[in-house]
Each structure stands twice: as structure tokens, then as C-alpha cells.
N, C-alpha and C positions, 0 to 999 in steps of 0.2 A: 370795168370796161364796156363798150358798147360796141356792141358787134351785128353788124349787119348782112341780111342775103335775100336769096330770095328762092320761094315754092312755088311750082307750078299750079298747086292747087289754090293758091292764094291769088290776092290783087295787090298790089303795091309792095315795097321792101319791108321786110319783118325785120325786126331790131328785137336784142336781146341785152341786160343787163347782167355781169357778172363779177363778183368780187374773187379778185385771184392773188394770191401770196406768190411770188418767184422773184428770184435773184436780180430782175431785170425784164424791162417792158419786151423784148424780143418774147423771151421764154414765155410772158405773161399773154401775148398774142396769141401764140402757137396752142397755149391749152384753151384758151377762149375758143379758139377755130375749131377744136377737135369735139368741145361741147355740142356745137350745134350739128345735128345730123339730118340731113336729107334738104339741105338746103343747097343750091346754087350760087356762083358768085360771090361767096363767104368773104368778108370782109369786117376789117376794124373804120368802125366810126370814129372812136374818142377812147382815150384812157384819162383816168386821173389818176397821178401818184399822190396816195393820200400822205405820205413820210413828205411829201414836198409843201404841201396843206396846211398839216396839221402836227407841231413838233409833237408827237406821242410822249417824249421822254420826259420833257419839259412841263407836259401838263401835268402828269403821272407823280411829278417829282414835287411839284409844288403841294402837291395833297400826301407826301410821304409814302410813295407809292414805286413800284417801279414796273417794269414790262418785263417780260421773261418768255420768248416766243420757242417753241421746242416740235417739231414735226409730231403729228398724232400717229400713235400705233394703229388705228386703224380710221380708215376715209368715211368721213361722213358727209352727206351733201347738206349744204348749205339751205335752208328754210327762210325765204321770205315772204312776209306776210302782208299784203295791201290790203287795205281796206277803208271805208268812208267812216271820217269821225265827226261828226257833227257839233260846230264849235258855236254853243250859245243856245 
């Protein structure tokens, strides 16, 4: 989910991309907006529903795997690493 908002100390609109697992888009948006603290005029710019883009069950079954999701016992923050990779 791509969320946006404003911070009085920054010029322009700020954005943050989050991976949210939720039963529906409304719940996902509410969780995402709670994640950004100190921003004003918080809003959702766009949302991508992975299950409508990629059929994970079909992809897994082709390889004789299955996908079983269940709530975690403890909450862990997702760490996304973005770095420059030279190609060639």
C-alpha cells in the first residue's frame, strides 16, 4: 500500500510503501495510516491486492507446495532493504 501525507519540516508530499496483510482493503488502509506518525493530511495513494495479481495457490501447486498462513505469535517489523546493484 502506498500512503502519503505531509510533515511541516519537509517540502512536498511524503510517501511510504507498506506490505499489509488484512481481510479487506478498508482494514489494510486503516492499519497503514496508523503506521505513519506525525504526518498531516494522511491518505492512501494506491493499494495493490497481491492475490488479484498473483495466484499464489496455483504457483505453489505447480511445484507441489502449499501455502498455509497463520497469525504470528509475536509481532515483527518487516525490514525492506533497498540498495544499488550494478548490472554489468
